[in-house]
Biotite code that builds the C-alpha atoms (Angstrom):
import biotite.structure as struc

atoms = struc.array([
    struc.Atom([-4.292, 3.407, 41.280], chain_id="A", res_id=1, res_name="UNK", atom_name="CA", element="C"),
    struc.Atom([-5.216, 2.653, 44.829], chain_id="A", res_id=2, res_name="UNK", atom_name="CA", element="C"),
    struc.Atom([-8.684, 2.398, 46.212], chain_id="A", res_id=3, res_name="UNK", atom_name="CA", element="C"),
    struc.Atom([-10.166, 5.110, 48.342], chain_id="A", res_id=4, res_name="UNK", atom_name="CA", element="C"),
    struc.Atom([-11.460, 4.095, 51.764], chain_id="A", res_id=5, res_name="UNK", atom_name="CA", element="C"),
    struc.Atom([-13.768, 6.460, 53.581], chain_id="A", res_id=6, res_name="UNK", atom_name="CA", element="C"),
    struc.Atom([-12.736, 7.694, 57.008], chain_id="A", res_id=7, res_name="UNK", atom_name="CA", element="C"),
    struc.Atom([-15.702, 5.808, 58.494], chain_id="A", res_id=8, res_name="UNK", atom_name="CA", element="C"),
    struc.Atom([-14.541, 2.459, 57.055], chain_id="A", res_id=9, res_name="UNK", atom_name="CA", element="C"),
    struc.Atom([-10.842, 3.142, 57.682], chain_id="A", res_id=10, res_name="UNK", atom_name="CA", element="C"),
    struc.Atom([-11.477, 3.025, 61.429], chain_id="A", res_id=11, res_name="UNK", atom_name="CA", element="C"),
    struc.Atom([-12.199, -0.700, 61.081], chain_id="A", res_id=12, res_name="UNK", atom_name="CA", element="C"),
    struc.Atom([-8.644, -1.544, 60.070], chain_id="A", res_id=13, res_name="UNK", atom_name="CA", element="C"),
    struc.Atom([-6.884, -0.020, 63.072], chain_id="A", res_id=14, res_name="UNK", atom_name="CA", element="C"),
    struc.Atom([-5.750, -2.380, 65.807], chain_id="A", res_id=15, res_name="UNK", atom_name="CA", element="C"),
    struc.Atom([-7.831, -2.454, 68.938], chain_id="A", res_id=16, res_name="UNK", atom_name="CA", element="C"),
    struc.Atom([-5.937, -2.506, 72.183], chain_id="A", res_id=17, res_name="UNK", atom_name="CA", element="C"),
    struc.Atom([-7.367, -4.016, 75.309], chain_id="A", res_id=18, res_name="UNK", atom_name="CA", element="C"),
    struc.Atom([-5.995, -5.618, 78.432], chain_id="A", res_id=19, res_name="UNK", atom_name="CA", element="C"),
    struc.Atom([-6.205, -9.244, 79.474], chain_id="A", res_id=20, res_name="UNK", atom_name="CA", element="C"),
    struc.Atom([-9.707, -10.281, 80.489], chain_id="A", res_id=21, res_name="UNK", atom_name="CA", element="C"),
    struc.Atom([-10.396, -11.496, 83.989], chain_id="A", res_id=22, res_name="UNK", atom_name="CA", element="C"),
    struc.Atom([-13.453, -12.351, 85.993], chain_id="A", res_id=23, res_name="UNK", atom_name="CA", element="C"),
    struc.Atom([-14.625, -13.235, 89.449], chain_id="A", res_id=24, res_name="UNK", atom_name="CA", element="C"),
    struc.Atom([-17.829, -14.830, 90.614], chain_id="A", res_id=25, res_name="UNK", atom_name="CA", element="C"),
    struc.Atom([-19.054, -14.593, 94.195], chain_id="A", res_id=26, res_name="UNK", atom_name="CA", element="C"),
    struc.Atom([-21.872, -16.451, 95.898], chain_id="A", res_id=27, res_name="UNK", atom_name="CA", element="C"),
    struc.Atom([-23.549, -15.852, 99.197], chain_id="A", res_id=28, res_name="UNK", atom_name="CA", element="C"),
    struc.Atom([-23.792, -18.853, 101.476], chain_id="A", res_id=29, res_name="UNK", atom_name="CA", element="C"),
    struc.Atom([-25.748, -19.603, 104.629], chain_id="A", res_id=30, res_name="UNK", atom_name="CA", element="C"),
    struc.Atom([-23.165, -20.849, 107.147], chain_id="A", res_id=31, res_name="UNK", atom_name="CA", element="C"),
    struc.Atom([-25.895, -22.445, 109.247], chain_id="A", res_id=32, res_name="UNK", atom_name="CA", element="C"),
    struc.Atom([-26.343, -24.975, 106.406], chain_id="A", res_id=33, res_name="UNK", atom_name="CA", element="C"),
    struc.Atom([-22.645, -25.959, 106.223], chain_id="A", res_id=34, res_name="UNK", atom_name="CA", element="C"),
    struc.Atom([-21.312, -28.360, 105.089], chain_id="A", res_id=35, res_name="UNK", atom_name="CA", element="C"),
    struc.Atom([-24.258, -28.730, 102.687], chain_id="A", res_id=36, res_name="UNK", atom_name="CA", element="C"),
    struc.Atom([-23.870, -25.275, 101.102], chain_id="A", res_id=37, res_name="UNK", atom_name="CA", element="C"),
    struc.Atom([-20.205, -24.666, 101.929], chain_id="A", res_id=38, res_name="UNK", atom_name="CA", element="C"),
    struc.Atom([-18.228, -23.516, 98.886], chain_id="A", res_id=39, res_name="UNK", atom_name="CA", element="C"),
    struc.Atom([-15.426, -25.870, 97.917], chain_id="A", res_id=40, res_name="UNK", atom_name="CA", element="C"),
    struc.Atom([-12.805, -25.852, 95.179], chain_id="A", res_id=41, res_name="UNK", atom_name="CA", element="C"),
    struc.Atom([-13.543, -28.201, 92.313], chain_id="A", res_id=42, res_name="UNK", atom_name="CA", element="C"),
    struc.Atom([-10.633, -30.640, 92.489], chain_id="A", res_id=43, res_name="UNK", atom_name="CA", element="C"),
    struc.Atom([-10.366, -31.200, 88.735], chain_id="A", res_id=44, res_name="UNK", atom_name="CA", element="C"),
    struc.Atom([-10.696, -27.515, 87.779], chain_id="A", res_id=45, res_name="UNK", atom_name="CA", element="C"),
    struc.Atom([-6.958, -26.809, 87.513], chain_id="A", res_id=46, res_name="UNK", atom_name="CA", element="C"),
    struc.Atom([-6.396, -29.747, 85.162], chain_id="A", res_id=47, res_name="UNK", atom_name="CA", element="C"),
    struc.Atom([-9.408, -28.795, 83.061], chain_id="A", res_id=48, res_name="UNK", atom_name="CA", element="C"),
    struc.Atom([-8.537, -25.125, 82.600], chain_id="A", res_id=49, res_name="UNK", atom_name="CA", element="C"),
    struc.Atom([-4.857, -25.822, 81.958], chain_id="A", res_id=50, res_name="UNK", atom_name="CA", element="C"),
    struc.Atom([-5.665, -28.318, 79.210], chain_id="A", res_id=51, res_name="UNK", atom_name="CA", element="C"),
    struc.Atom([-3.888, -31.200, 80.947], chain_id="A", res_id=52, res_name="UNK", atom_name="CA", element="C"),
    struc.Atom([-7.100, -33.081, 81.795], chain_id="A", res_id=53, res_name="UNK", atom_name="CA", element="C"),
    struc.Atom([-7.858, -36.042, 79.594], chain_id="A", res_id=54, res_name="UNK", atom_name="CA", element="C"),
    struc.Atom([-11.467, -36.590, 78.572], chain_id="A", res_id=55, res_name="UNK", atom_name="CA", element="C"),
    struc.Atom([-12.980, -39.798, 77.221], chain_id="A", res_id=56, res_name="UNK", atom_name="CA", element="C"),
    struc.Atom([-13.463, -38.115, 73.835], chain_id="A", res_id=57, res_name="UNK", atom_name="CA", element="C"),
    struc.Atom([-9.699, -37.388, 73.749], chain_id="A", res_id=58, res_name="UNK", atom_name="CA", element="C"),
    struc.Atom([-8.743, -41.051, 74.049], chain_id="A", res_id=59, res_name="UNK", atom_name="CA", element="C"),
    struc.Atom([-8.276, -42.724, 70.658], chain_id="A", res_id=60, res_name="UNK", atom_name="CA", element="C"),
    struc.Atom([-10.203, -45.936, 70.001], chain_id="A", res_id=61, res_name="UNK", atom_name="CA", element="C"),
    struc.Atom([-8.305, -49.184, 70.339], chain_id="A", res_id=62, res_name="UNK", atom_name="CA", element="C"),
    struc.Atom([-8.399, -52.020, 67.819], chain_id="A", res_id=63, res_name="UNK", atom_name="CA", element="C"),
    struc.Atom([-11.350, -54.365, 68.522], chain_id="A", res_id=64, res_name="UNK", atom_name="CA", element="C"),
    struc.Atom([-12.702, -51.974, 71.164], chain_id="A", res_id=65, res_name="UNK", atom_name="CA", element="C"),
    struc.Atom([-16.209, -52.768, 72.410], chain_id="A", res_id=66, res_name="UNK", atom_name="CA", element="C"),
    struc.Atom([-18.925, -50.444, 73.707], chain_id="A", res_id=67, res_name="UNK", atom_name="CA", element="C"),
    struc.Atom([-21.784, -51.163, 76.094], chain_id="A", res_id=68, res_name="UNK", atom_name="CA", element="C"),
    struc.Atom([-25.411, -50.122, 75.863], chain_id="A", res_id=69, res_name="UNK", atom_name="CA", element="C"),
    struc.Atom([-27.712, -50.357, 78.873], chain_id="A", res_id=70, res_name="UNK", atom_name="CA", element="C"),
    struc.Atom([-31.268, -51.477, 78.263], chain_id="A", res_id=71, res_name="UNK", atom_name="CA", element="C"),
    struc.Atom([-33.802, -49.650, 80.432], chain_id="A", res_id=72, res_name="UNK", atom_name="CA", element="C"),
    struc.Atom([-37.014, -51.015, 81.866], chain_id="A", res_id=73, res_name="UNK", atom_name="CA", element="C"),
    struc.Atom([-40.138, -49.621, 80.232], chain_id="A", res_id=74, res_name="UNK", atom_name="CA", element="C"),
    struc.Atom([-42.622, -50.721, 82.919], chain_id="A", res_id=75, res_name="UNK", atom_name="CA", element="C"),
    struc.Atom([-42.610, -50.623, 86.706], chain_id="A", res_id=76, res_name="UNK", atom_name="CA", element="C"),
    struc.Atom([-43.397, -52.205, 89.015], chain_id="A", res_id=77, res_name="UNK", atom_name="CA", element="C"),
    struc.Atom([-42.889, -55.375, 87.029], chain_id="A", res_id=78, res_name="UNK", atom_name="CA", element="C"),
    struc.Atom([-41.447, -58.862, 87.339], chain_id="A", res_id=79, res_name="UNK", atom_name="CA", element="C"),
    struc.Atom([-39.001, -59.985, 84.656], chain_id="A", res_id=80, res_name="UNK", atom_name="CA", element="C"),
    struc.Atom([-39.721, -63.606, 83.919], chain_id="A", res_id=81, res_name="UNK", atom_name="CA", element="C"),
    struc.Atom([-37.302, -63.988, 81.024], chain_id="A", res_id=82, res_name="UNK", atom_name="CA", element="C"),
    struc.Atom([-35.207, -61.966, 78.598], chain_id="A", res_id=83, res_name="UNK", atom_name="CA", element="C"),
    struc.Atom([-35.087, -62.819, 74.903], chain_id="A", res_id=84, res_name="UNK", atom_name="CA", element="C"),
    struc.Atom([-31.890, -61.268, 73.547], chain_id="A", res_id=85, res_name="UNK", atom_name="CA", element="C"),
    struc.Atom([-32.130, -62.895, 70.102], chain_id="A", res_id=86, res_name="UNK", atom_name="CA", element="C"),
    struc.Atom([-33.098, -59.656, 68.274], chain_id="A", res_id=87, res_name="UNK", atom_name="CA", element="C"),
    struc.Atom([-30.248, -57.740, 69.916], chain_id="A", res_id=88, res_name="UNK", atom_name="CA", element="C"),
    struc.Atom([-27.738, -60.494, 69.189], chain_id="A", res_id=89, res_name="UNK", atom_name="CA", element="C"),
    struc.Atom([-28.805, -60.543, 65.521], chain_id="A", res_id=90, res_name="UNK", atom_name="CA", element="C"),
    struc.Atom([-27.940, -56.846, 65.067], chain_id="A", res_id=91, res_name="UNK", atom_name="CA", element="C"),
    struc.Atom([-24.703, -56.008, 63.186], chain_id="A", res_id=92, res_name="UNK", atom_name="CA", element="C"),
    struc.Atom([-21.789, -55.402, 65.544], chain_id="A", res_id=93, res_name="UNK", atom_name="CA", element="C"),
    struc.Atom([-23.429, -56.924, 68.634], chain_id="A", res_id=94, res_name="UNK", atom_name="CA", element="C"),
    struc.Atom([-20.950, -59.286, 70.280], chain_id="A", res_id=95, res_name="UNK", atom_name="CA", element="C"),
    struc.Atom([-22.779, -60.450, 73.403], chain_id="A", res_id=96, res_name="UNK", atom_name="CA", element="C"),
    struc.Atom([-25.646, -59.797, 75.815], chain_id="A", res_id=97, res_name="UNK", atom_name="CA", element="C"),
    struc.Atom([-24.849, -59.558, 79.534], chain_id="A", res_id=98, res_name="UNK", atom_name="CA", element="C"),
    struc.Atom([-27.003, -59.642, 82.650], chain_id="A", res_id=99, res_name="UNK", atom_name="CA", element="C"),
    struc.Atom([-26.066, -59.419, 86.330], chain_id="A", res_id=100, res_name="UNK", atom_name="CA", element="C"),
    struc.Atom([-25.493, -63.160, 86.350], chain_id="A", res_id=101, res_name="UNK", atom_name="CA", element="C"),
    struc.Atom([-22.547, -62.622, 83.979], chain_id="A", res_id=102, res_name="UNK", atom_name="CA", element="C"),
    struc.Atom([-20.853, -60.034, 86.202], chain_id="A", res_id=103, res_name="UNK", atom_name="CA", element="C"),
    struc.Atom([-18.946, -61.365, 89.249], chain_id="A", res_id=104, res_name="UNK", atom_name="CA", element="C"),
    struc.Atom([-19.193, -59.677, 92.617], chain_id="A", res_id=105, res_name="UNK", atom_name="CA", element="C"),
    struc.Atom([-21.671, -57.178, 93.973], chain_id="A", res_id=106, res_name="UNK", atom_name="CA", element="C"),
    struc.Atom([-23.340, -55.486, 91.013], chain_id="A", res_id=107, res_name="UNK", atom_name="CA", element="C"),
    struc.Atom([-24.178, -52.141, 92.555], chain_id="A", res_id=108, res_name="UNK", atom_name="CA", element="C"),
    struc.Atom([-24.002, -49.044, 90.361], chain_id="A", res_id=109, res_name="UNK", atom_name="CA", element="C"),
    struc.Atom([-25.859, -46.627, 92.666], chain_id="A", res_id=110, res_name="UNK", atom_name="CA", element="C"),
    struc.Atom([-24.499, -44.172, 95.207], chain_id="A", res_id=111, res_name="UNK", atom_name="CA", element="C"),
    struc.Atom([-25.225, -45.956, 98.477], chain_id="A", res_id=112, res_name="UNK", atom_name="CA", element="C"),
    struc.Atom([-24.977, -42.615, 100.286], chain_id="A", res_id=113, res_name="UNK", atom_name="CA", element="C"),
    struc.Atom([-28.225, -41.458, 98.671], chain_id="A", res_id=114, res_name="UNK", atom_name="CA", element="C"),
    struc.Atom([-29.914, -44.608, 97.378], chain_id="A", res_id=115, res_name="UNK", atom_name="CA", element="C"),
    struc.Atom([-30.538, -48.061, 98.690], chain_id="A", res_id=116, res_name="UNK", atom_name="CA", element="C"),
    struc.Atom([-27.976, -50.319, 96.965], chain_id="A", res_id=117, res_name="UNK", atom_name="CA", element="C"),
    struc.Atom([-29.574, -52.406, 94.217], chain_id="A", res_id=118, res_name="UNK", atom_name="CA", element="C"),
    struc.Atom([-28.346, -55.204, 92.024], chain_id="A", res_id=119, res_name="UNK", atom_name="CA", element="C"),
    struc.Atom([-27.463, -54.581, 88.387], chain_id="A", res_id=120, res_name="UNK", atom_name="CA", element="C"),
    struc.Atom([-30.381, -56.849, 87.480], chain_id="A", res_id=121, res_name="UNK", atom_name="CA", element="C"),
    struc.Atom([-33.263, -57.296, 89.877], chain_id="A", res_id=122, res_name="UNK", atom_name="CA", element="C"),
    struc.Atom([-36.196, -59.444, 88.947], chain_id="A", res_id=123, res_name="UNK", atom_name="CA", element="C"),
    struc.Atom([-38.575, -57.018, 90.600], chain_id="A", res_id=124, res_name="UNK", atom_name="CA", element="C"),
    struc.Atom([-38.332, -53.506, 89.155], chain_id="A", res_id=125, res_name="UNK", atom_name="CA", element="C"),
    struc.Atom([-39.139, -50.766, 91.602], chain_id="A", res_id=126, res_name="UNK", atom_name="CA", element="C"),
    struc.Atom([-39.093, -47.676, 89.383], chain_id="A", res_id=127, res_name="UNK", atom_name="CA", element="C"),
    struc.Atom([-39.550, -46.697, 85.769], chain_id="A", res_id=128, res_name="UNK", atom_name="CA", element="C"),
    struc.Atom([-36.350, -46.531, 83.672], chain_id="A", res_id=129, res_name="UNK", atom_name="CA", element="C"),
    struc.Atom([-34.438, -48.683, 86.130], chain_id="A", res_id=130, res_name="UNK", atom_name="CA", element="C"),
    struc.Atom([-31.438, -50.131, 84.296], chain_id="A", res_id=131, res_name="UNK", atom_name="CA", element="C"),
    struc.Atom([-31.956, -53.861, 84.238], chain_id="A", res_id=132, res_name="UNK", atom_name="CA", element="C"),
    struc.Atom([-29.807, -55.400, 81.528], chain_id="A", res_id=133, res_name="UNK", atom_name="CA", element="C"),
])
């Protein structure tokens, strides 16, 4: 004794046939503003769409791996007279507290093309949310 399926519902079990999807996106560009608005190929696109690109989330953690957390300034302009890291160092899992004095070389994490280079830790903060420790 089989079940009876109405003609209306039977249409849902037939295979749908459709071709391979494709798409194209075009943008207009003002050539008088080149190279600023000139379209360019994203260099990493091929690796990303093929699945061969490796992302940070794809990399397994290593034994004893450490992570960093930047502390942001909450006031500006301001002068940092001292930093008390005792509360941070007392937290579970915290291994150390670093400032620019602990990092050798030029501690510049900004894009000098667009921003004036700044030290990792400056005693005079120039803008709110400036990373300072």
